[in-house]
MOPAC internal coordinates of N, CA, C and O (Angstrom, degrees):
PM7 1SCF
backbone

  N    0.0000 0     0.00 0     0.00 0    0    0    0
  C    1.4496 1     0.00 0     0.00 0    1    0    0
  C    1.5151 1   111.39 1     0.00 0    2    1    0
  O    1.2310 1   119.31 1  -145.26 1    3    2    1
  N    1.3026 1   118.93 1    34.74 1    3    2    1
  C    1.4552 1   121.67 1   179.88 1    5    3    2
  C    1.5147 1   113.06 1   -97.20 1    6    5    3
  O    1.2310 1   119.38 1   176.97 1    7    6    5
  N    1.3226 1   118.80 1    -3.03 1    7    6    5
  C    1.4540 1   121.14 1  -178.38 1    9    7    6
  C    1.5218 1   110.32 1   -94.29 1   10    9    7
  O    1.2310 1   120.40 1   -41.97 1   11   10    9
  N    1.3605 1   116.85 1   138.03 1   11   10    9
  C    1.4689 1   119.00 1   175.85 1   13   11   10
  C    1.5283 1   110.61 1   -62.79 1   14   13   11
  O    1.2310 1   120.62 1   -34.10 1   15   14   13
  N    1.3208 1   116.43 1   145.90 1   15   14   13
  C    1.4553 1   122.97 1  -179.28 1   17   15   14
  C    1.5207 1   108.53 1  -100.98 1   18   17   15
  O    1.2310 1   119.77 1   -51.97 1   19   18   17
  N    1.3199 1   118.05 1   128.03 1   19   18   17
  C    1.4586 1   122.75 1   176.56 1   21   19   18
  C    1.5254 1   108.84 1   -65.14 1   22   21   19
  O    1.2310 1   120.38 1   -43.54 1   23   22   21
  N    1.3367 1   116.89 1   136.46 1   23   22   21
  C    1.4648 1   121.77 1   176.86 1   25   23   22
  C    1.5234 1   109.15 1  -132.77 1   26   25   23
  O    1.2310 1   120.44 1   -13.71 1   27   26   25
  N    1.3280 1   116.76 1   166.29 1   27   26   25
  C    1.4573 1   121.02 1   172.64 1   29   27   26
  C    1.5212 1   107.76 1   -65.82 1   30   29   27
  O    1.2310 1   120.85 1   -36.64 1   31   30   29
  N    1.3382 1   115.98 1   143.36 1   31   30   29
  C    1.4584 1   119.48 1   179.31 1   33   31   30
  C    1.5156 1   110.24 1   -58.50 1   34   33   31
  O    1.2310 1   121.04 1   -42.21 1   35   34   33
  N    1.3304 1   115.61 1   137.79 1   35   34   33
  C    1.4594 1   122.02 1  -179.11 1   37   35   34
  C    1.5177 1   109.17 1  -145.75 1   38   37   35
  O    1.2310 1   120.43 1   -27.52 1   39   38   37
  N    1.3124 1   116.79 1   152.48 1   39   38   37
  C    1.4607 1   121.96 1   176.32 1   41   39   38
  C    1.5286 1   109.87 1   -73.26 1   42   41   39
  O    1.2310 1   120.74 1   -42.12 1   43   42   41
  N    1.3237 1   116.20 1   137.88 1   43   42   41
  C    1.4566 1   122.09 1   171.85 1   45   43   42
  C    1.5239 1   105.72 1  -128.14 1   46   45   43
  O    1.2310 1   120.09 1   -73.06 1   47   46   45
  N    1.2984 1   117.43 1   106.94 1   47   46   45
  C    1.4514 1   122.54 1  -174.91 1   49   47   46
  C    1.5203 1   109.07 1  -111.47 1   50   49   47
  O    1.2310 1   121.40 1   -47.84 1   51   50   49
  N    1.3130 1   114.93 1   132.16 1   51   50   49
  C    1.4582 1   120.84 1   178.41 1   53   51   50
  C    1.5237 1   107.78 1  -126.30 1   54   53   51
  O    1.2310 1   120.03 1   -45.96 1   55   54   53
  N    1.3018 1   117.56 1   134.04 1   55   54   53
  C    1.4545 1   121.92 1  -178.84 1   57   55   54
  C    1.5180 1   109.24 1  -113.33 1   58   57   55
  O    1.2310 1   121.38 1   -48.03 1   59   58   57
  N    1.3337 1   114.97 1   131.97 1   59   58   57
  C    1.4590 1   121.01 1   176.93 1   61   59   58
  C    1.5162 1   108.99 1  -129.90 1   62   61   59
  O    1.2310 1   120.54 1   -26.10 1   63   62   61
  N    1.3055 1   116.58 1   153.90 1   63   62   61
  C    1.4510 1   121.90 1   172.77 1   65   63   62
  C    1.5218 1   107.84 1   -96.46 1   66   65   63
  O    1.2310 1   120.92 1   -53.45 1   67   66   65
  N    1.3147 1   115.85 1   126.55 1   67   66   65
  C    1.4670 1   121.93 1  -179.92 1   69   67   66
  C    1.5221 1   107.56 1  -109.39 1   70   69   67
  O    1.2310 1   120.44 1   -50.36 1   71   70   69
  N    1.3417 1   116.76 1   129.64 1   71   70   69
  C    1.4601 1   119.21 1   177.93 1   73   71   70
  C    1.5274 1   113.08 1  -132.30 1   74   73   71
  O    1.2310 1   120.55 1  -175.91 1   75   74   73
  N    1.3291 1   116.56 1     4.09 1   75   74   73
  C    1.4768 1   121.35 1   176.20 1   77   75   74
  C    1.5163 1   108.61 1  -149.16 1   78   77   75
  O    1.2310 1   121.24 1   -32.10 1   79   78   77
  N    1.3254 1   115.23 1   147.90 1   79   78   77
  C    1.4631 1   121.11 1   174.98 1   81   79   78
  C    1.5186 1   107.67 1  -133.27 1   82   81   79
  O    1.2310 1   120.55 1   -55.66 1   83   82   81
  N    1.3304 1   116.56 1   124.34 1   83   82   81
  C    1.4612 1   121.59 1   173.37 1   85   83   82
  C    1.5139 1   108.39 1   -93.55 1   86   85   83
  O    1.2310 1   120.18 1   -46.96 1   87   86   85
  N    1.3377 1   117.27 1   133.04 1   87   86   85
  C    1.4607 1   122.54 1  -178.54 1   89   87   86
  C    1.5178 1   108.02 1  -123.92 1   90   89   87
  O    1.2310 1   121.02 1   -52.27 1   91   90   89
  N    1.3303 1   115.66 1   127.73 1   91   90   89
  C    1.4656 1   121.35 1  -174.96 1   93   91   90
  C    1.5193 1   109.48 1  -134.52 1   94   93   91
  O    1.2310 1   120.21 1   -58.13 1   95   94   93
  N    1.3319 1   117.21 1   121.87 1   95   94   93
  C    1.4628 1   121.24 1   176.41 1   97   95   94
  C    1.5247 1   107.14 1   -78.72 1   98   97   95
  O    1.2310 1   120.51 1   -56.28 1   99   98   97
  N    1.3281 1   116.63 1   123.72 1   99   98   97
  C    1.4644 1   119.71 1  -176.97 1  101   99   98
  C    1.5215 1   113.48 1  -108.96 1  102  101   99
  O    1.2310 1   120.26 1   160.07 1  103  102  101
  N    1.3412 1   117.11 1   -19.93 1  103  102  101
  C    1.4601 1   119.22 1   179.22 1  105  103  102
  C    1.5178 1   108.84 1  -156.65 1  106  105  103
  O    1.2310 1   120.73 1   -40.89 1  107  106  105
  N    1.3282 1   116.22 1   139.11 1  107  106  105
  C    1.4607 1   121.90 1   175.04 1  109  107  106
  C    1.5185 1   108.14 1  -128.41 1  110  109  107
  O    1.2310 1   121.08 1   -51.94 1  111  110  109
  N    1.3230 1   115.54 1   128.06 1  111  110  109
  C    1.4584 1   122.06 1   170.18 1  113  111  110
  C    1.5200 1   104.56 1  -109.62 1  114  113  111
  O    1.2310 1   120.61 1   -74.44 1  115  114  113
  N    1.3297 1   116.44 1   105.56 1  115  114  113
  C    1.4551 1   121.85 1  -171.17 1  117  115  114
  C    1.5203 1   112.29 1   -50.40 1  118  117  115
  O    1.2310 1   121.47 1   -44.51 1  119  118  117
  N    1.3256 1   114.80 1   135.49 1  119  118  117
  C    1.4651 1   124.15 1   178.03 1  121  119  118
  C    1.5182 1   113.80 1    62.43 1  122  121  119
  O    1.2310 1   119.72 1  -165.79 1  123  122  121
  N    1.3355 1   118.14 1    14.21 1  123  122  121
  C    1.4555 1   120.28 1  -177.10 1  125  123  122
  C    1.5269 1   112.58 1  -131.27 1  126  125  123
  O    1.2310 1   120.27 1   119.73 1  127  126  125
  N    1.3422 1   117.09 1   -60.27 1  127  126  125
  C    1.4702 1   119.50 1  -173.78 1  129  127  126
  C    1.5212 1   110.41 1  -165.52 1  130  129  127
  O    1.2310 1   121.89 1    -8.42 1  131  130  129
  N    1.3201 1   113.99 1   171.58 1  131  130  129
  C    1.4612 1   120.42 1   170.58 1  133  131  130
  C    1.5230 1   107.84 1  -145.82 1  134  133  131
  O    1.2310 1   121.37 1   -25.41 1  135  134  133
  N    1.3078 1   114.99 1   154.59 1  135  134  133
  C    1.4569 1   121.24 1   175.75 1  137  135  134
  C    1.5163 1   107.35 1  -108.94 1  138  137  135
  O    1.2310 1   121.54 1   -49.45 1  139  138  137
  N    1.3245 1   114.67 1   130.55 1  139  138  137
  C    1.4597 1   121.81 1  -177.90 1  141  139  138
  C    1.5209 1   108.37 1  -119.49 1  142  141  139
  O    1.2310 1   120.59 1   -53.79 1  143  142  141
  N    1.3147 1   116.48 1   126.21 1  143  142  141
  C    1.4658 1   121.38 1   171.16 1  145  143  142
  C    1.5219 1   107.73 1   -95.21 1  146  145  143
  O    1.2310 1   120.91 1   -31.39 1  147  146  145
  N    1.3204 1   115.87 1   148.61 1  147  146  145
  C    1.4578 1   119.65 1   178.25 1  149  147  146
  C    1.5271 1   109.52 1  -138.06 1  150  149  147
  O    1.2310 1   121.67 1   -26.60 1  151  150  149
  N    1.3181 1   114.40 1   153.40 1  151  150  149
  C    1.4561 1   122.16 1   174.47 1  153  151  150
  C    1.5150 1   108.01 1  -129.23 1  154  153  151
  O    1.2310 1   120.75 1   -51.15 1  155  154  153
  N    1.3203 1   116.17 1   128.85 1  155  154  153
  C    1.4611 1   121.85 1   175.70 1  157  155  154
  C    1.5224 1   108.04 1   -93.88 1  158  157  155
  O    1.2310 1   120.73 1   -47.71 1  159  158  157
  N    1.3266 1   116.21 1   132.29 1  159  158  157
  C    1.4586 1   121.49 1  -175.82 1  161  159  158
  C    1.5192 1   111.70 1  -122.45 1  162  161  159
  O    1.2310 1   121.03 1   -30.79 1  163  162  161
  N    1.3163 1   115.64 1   149.21 1  163  162  161
  C    1.4562 1   123.60 1   161.34 1  165  163  162
  C    1.5163 1   103.95 1  -108.39 1  166  165  163
  O    1.2310 1   120.46 1   -76.57 1  167  166  165
  N    1.3195 1   116.72 1   103.43 1  167  166  165
  C    1.4563 1   124.73 1  -171.23 1  169  167  166
  C    1.5239 1   108.54 1    55.79 1  170  169  167
  O    1.2310 1   118.41 1    72.14 1  171  170  169
  N    1.3116 1   120.64 1  -107.86 1  171  170  169
  C    1.4625 1   121.73 1   179.98 1  173  171  170
  C    1.5238 1   113.10 1  -106.65 1  174  173  171
  O    1.2310 1   120.03 1  -175.09 1  175  174  173
  N    1.3261 1   117.55 1     4.91 1  175  174  173
  C    1.4531 1   121.47 1  -177.96 1  177  175  174
  C    1.5192 1   110.55 1   -95.51 1  178  177  175
  O    1.2310 1   119.80 1   -63.54 1  179  178  177
  N    1.3405 1   117.99 1   116.46 1  179  178  177
  C    1.4658 1   119.39 1   177.16 1  181  179  178
  C    1.5311 1   110.37 1   -66.64 1  182  181  179
  O    1.2310 1   120.92 1   -46.50 1  183  182  181
  N    1.3279 1   115.84 1   133.50 1  183  182  181
  C    1.4549 1   121.96 1  -177.90 1  185  183  182
  C    1.5328 1   110.80 1  -106.83 1  186  185  183
  O    1.2310 1   120.62 1   137.43 1  187  186  185
  N    1.3265 1   116.41 1   -42.57 1  187  186  185
  C    1.4640 1   120.39 1  -176.72 1  189  187  186
  C    1.5156 1   109.31 1  -155.11 1  190  189  187
  O    1.2310 1   120.64 1   -33.67 1  191  190  189
  N    1.3256 1   116.38 1   146.33 1  191  190  189
  C    1.4596 1   121.54 1   173.95 1  193  191  190
  C    1.5204 1   108.94 1  -121.97 1  194  193  191
  O    1.2310 1   121.18 1   -21.71 1  195  194  193
  N    1.3076 1   115.34 1   158.29 1  195  194  193
  C    1.4556 1   120.42 1   177.88 1  197  195  194
  C    1.5119 1   109.89 1  -168.02 1  198  197  195
  O    1.2310 1   120.99 1     2.14 1  199  198  197
  N    1.3202 1   115.71 1  -177.86 1  199  198  197
  C    1.4591 1   120.13 1   176.96 1  201  199  198
  C    1.5215 1   109.30 1  -146.25 1  202  201  199
  O    1.2310 1   121.43 1   -20.60 1  203  202  201
  N    1.3233 1   114.87 1   159.40 1  203  202  201
  C    1.4599 1   120.64 1   176.02 1  205  203  202
  C    1.5144 1   109.21 1  -148.49 1  206  205  203
  O    1.2310 1   121.36 1   -27.39 1  207  206  205
  N    1.3131 1   115.01 1   152.61 1  207  206  205
  C    1.4575 1   121.75 1   176.21 1  209  207  206
  C    1.5138 1   108.39 1  -100.47 1  210  209  207
  O    1.2310 1   120.84 1   -49.94 1  211  210  209
  N    1.3172 1   116.00 1   130.06 1  211  210  209
  C    1.4604 1   122.69 1   175.78 1  213  211  210
  C    1.5213 1   106.63 1  -104.51 1  214  213  211
  O    1.2310 1   120.68 1   -58.30 1  215  214  213
  N    1.3347 1   116.30 1   121.70 1  215  214  213
  C    1.4592 1   119.96 1  -176.75 1  217  215  214
  C    1.5217 1   110.53 1  -148.63 1  218  217  215
  O    1.2310 1   120.56 1    -1.42 1  219  218  217
  N    1.3034 1   116.54 1   178.58 1  219  218  217
  C    1.4597 1   121.58 1   177.36 1  221  219  218
  C    1.5164 1   112.01 1    62.45 1  222  221  219
  O    1.2310 1   120.99 1    39.67 1  223  222  221
  N    1.3376 1   115.71 1  -140.33 1  223  222  221
  C    1.4634 1   120.37 1  -178.15 1  225  223  222
  C    1.5223 1   112.17 1   -62.64 1  226  225  223
  O    1.2310 1   120.30 1   145.98 1  227  226  225
  N    1.3158 1   117.03 1   -34.02 1  227  226  225
  C    1.4661 1   119.43 1   176.91 1  229  227  226
  C    1.5178 1   110.39 1   -59.88 1  230  229  227
  O    1.2310 1   120.50 1   135.69 1  231  230  229
  N    1.3232 1   116.65 1   -44.31 1  231  230  229
  C    1.4701 1   120.22 1   179.56 1  233  231  230
  C    1.5296 1   110.50 1   -68.11 1  234  233  231
  O    1.2310 1   120.29 1   137.43 1  235  234  233
  N    1.3191 1   117.06 1   -42.57 1  235  234  233
  C    1.4660 1   120.67 1  -177.77 1  237  235  234
  C    1.5296 1   111.56 1   -63.18 1  238  237  235
  O    1.2310 1   120.08 1   152.85 1  239  238  237
  N    1.3362 1   117.46 1   -27.15 1  239  238  237
  C    1.4611 1   121.07 1   178.22 1  241  239  238
  C    1.5169 1   113.68 1   -72.65 1  242  241  239
  O    1.2310 1   120.81 1   163.38 1  243  242  241
  N    1.3241 1   116.05 1   -16.62 1  243  242  241
  C    1.4698 1   120.88 1   179.71 1  245  243  242
  C    1.5190 1   108.49 1   -86.63 1  246  245  243
  O    1.2310 1   120.18 1   -62.26 1  247  246  245
  N    1.2889 1   117.26 1   117.74 1  247  246  245
  C    1.4643 1   121.58 1  -176.83 1  249  247  246
  C    1.5238 1   111.60 1   -95.52 1  250  249  247
  O    1.2310 1   119.92 1  -143.87 1  251  250  249
  N    1.3207 1   117.76 1    36.13 1  251  250  249
  C    1.4654 1   122.43 1   171.89 1  253  251  250
  C    1.5158 1   115.61 1    69.44 1  254  253  251
  O    1.2310 1   120.36 1   128.12 1  255  254  253
  N    1.3308 1   116.92 1   -51.88 1  255  254  253
  C    1.4613 1   118.82 1  -177.64 1  257  255  254
  C    1.5268 1   111.91 1   -99.26 1  258  257  255
  O    1.2310 1   119.74 1  -179.40 1  259  258  257
  N    1.3298 1   118.11 1     0.60 1  259  258  257
  C    1.4573 1   121.66 1   179.55 1  261  259  258
  C    1.5255 1   109.44 1  -103.53 1  262  261  259
  O    1.2310 1   120.85 1  -101.06 1  263  262  261
  N    1.3194 1   115.97 1    78.94 1  263  262  261
  C    1.4632 1   120.10 1  -177.75 1  265  263  262
  C    1.5233 1   112.30 1   -67.87 1  266  265  263
  O    1.2310 1   119.79 1   156.98 1  267  266  265
  N    1.3390 1   118.00 1   -23.02 1  267  266  265
  C    1.4617 1   120.66 1   177.73 1  269  267  266
  C    1.5259 1   110.34 1   -59.96 1  270  269  267
  O    1.2310 1   120.20 1   140.05 1  271  270  269
  N    1.3340 1   117.22 1   -39.95 1  271  270  269
  C    1.4707 1   120.78 1   177.33 1  273  271  270
  C    1.5208 1   110.12 1   -58.55 1  274  273  271
  O    1.2310 1   120.53 1   131.25 1  275  274  273
  N    1.3194 1   116.59 1   -48.75 1  275  274  273
  C    1.4601 1   121.15 1  -178.13 1  277  275  274
  C    1.5362 1   110.67 1   -65.73 1  278  277  275
  O    1.2310 1   120.18 1   137.95 1  279  278  277
  N    1.3193 1   117.26 1   -42.05 1  279  278  277
  C    1.4704 1   120.65 1   177.51 1  281  279  278
  C    1.5274 1   110.91 1   -59.42 1  282  281  279
  O    1.2310 1   120.66 1   131.78 1  283  282  281
  N    1.3418 1   116.34 1   -48.22 1  283  282  281
  C    1.4628 1   120.10 1  -179.09 1  285  283  282
  C    1.5274 1   111.17 1   -64.79 1  286  285  283
  O    1.2310 1   119.87 1   142.96 1  287  286  285
  N    1.3149 1   117.85 1   -37.04 1  287  286  285
  C    1.4627 1   121.90 1   178.02 1  289  287  286
  C    1.5287 1   110.72 1   -62.51 1  290  289  287
  O    1.2310 1   120.54 1   132.42 1  291  290  289
  N    1.3240 1   116.57 1   -47.58 1  291  290  289
  C    1.4674 1   120.98 1   179.72 1  293  291  290
  C    1.5287 1   110.08 1   -63.69 1  294  293  291
  O    1.2310 1   120.16 1   135.33 1  295  294  293
  N    1.3232 1   117.29 1   -44.67 1  295  294  293
  C    1.4659 1   119.95 1   178.49 1  297  295  294
  C    1.5240 1   110.95 1   -59.07 1  298  297  295
  O    1.2310 1   120.25 1   136.95 1  299  298  297
  N    1.3228 1   117.12 1   -43.05 1  299  298  297
  C    1.4645 1   121.10 1   178.78 1  301  299  298
  C    1.5129 1   111.11 1   -62.38 1  302  301  299
  O    1.2310 1   120.20 1   134.57 1  303  302  301
  N    1.3381 1   117.21 1   -45.43 1  303  302  301
  C    1.4629 1   120.80 1   179.85 1  305  303  302
  C    1.5307 1   111.58 1   -62.79 1  306  305  303
  O    1.2310 1   120.40 1   149.82 1  307  306  305
  N    1.3292 1   116.85 1   -30.18 1  307  306  305
  C    1.4561 1   121.33 1   178.18 1  309  307  306
  C    1.5432 1   111.88 1   -83.48 1  310  309  307
  O    1.2310 1   120.46 1   166.78 1  311  310  309
  N    1.3285 1   116.72 1   -13.22 1  311  310  309
  C    1.4543 1   120.59 1  -179.68 1  313  311  310
  C    1.5113 1   114.19 1    88.80 1  314  313  311
  O    1.2310 1   120.23 1  -158.25 1  315  314  313
  N    1.3370 1   117.17 1    21.75 1  315  314  313
  C    1.4590 1   121.81 1  -179.69 1  317  315  314
  C    1.5161 1   109.96 1  -118.31 1  318  317  315
  O    1.2310 1   120.62 1   -13.12 1  319  318  317
  N    1.3378 1   116.42 1   166.88 1  319  318  317
  C    1.4532 1   121.45 1   176.20 1  321  319  318
  C    1.5233 1   109.14 1  -141.61 1  322  321  319
  O    1.2310 1   121.54 1   -20.74 1  323  322  321
  N    1.3145 1   114.66 1   159.26 1  323  322  321
  C    1.4651 1   120.16 1   178.83 1  325  323  322
  C    1.5261 1   111.00 1   -66.81 1  326  325  323
  O    1.2310 1   121.45 1   -22.32 1  327  326  325
  N    1.3265 1   114.83 1   157.68 1  327  326  325
  C    1.4764 1   120.73 1   176.59 1  329  327  326
  C    1.5187 1   106.97 1   -69.52 1  330  329  327
  O    1.2310 1   120.10 1   180.00 1  331  330  329

C-alpha cells in the first residue's frame, strides 16, 4: 500500500492567516529588471514562498536606494498592505 491511488480531481483548499511578508532581492539586471523572492509568514512560521520579476515601468519607478517603493510594489502585487 505504498503507491498513491488515482482519484477524481477535487478541490483542496487550505486557509492560513498571513501577518508578515519577507522580501528578498535575488537578482538585478541594471536598468532592466530585478527578481524578488518572498516568503509569507504567520508570525514566525513560513507558509508559502514564491518569486516575481519586476520590470518595465515598475522597475523604472524603483530608484535603487528606495526599498520602500519596492516593498510596497511587491505587497500590492501580492494583494497585501502594510499595517
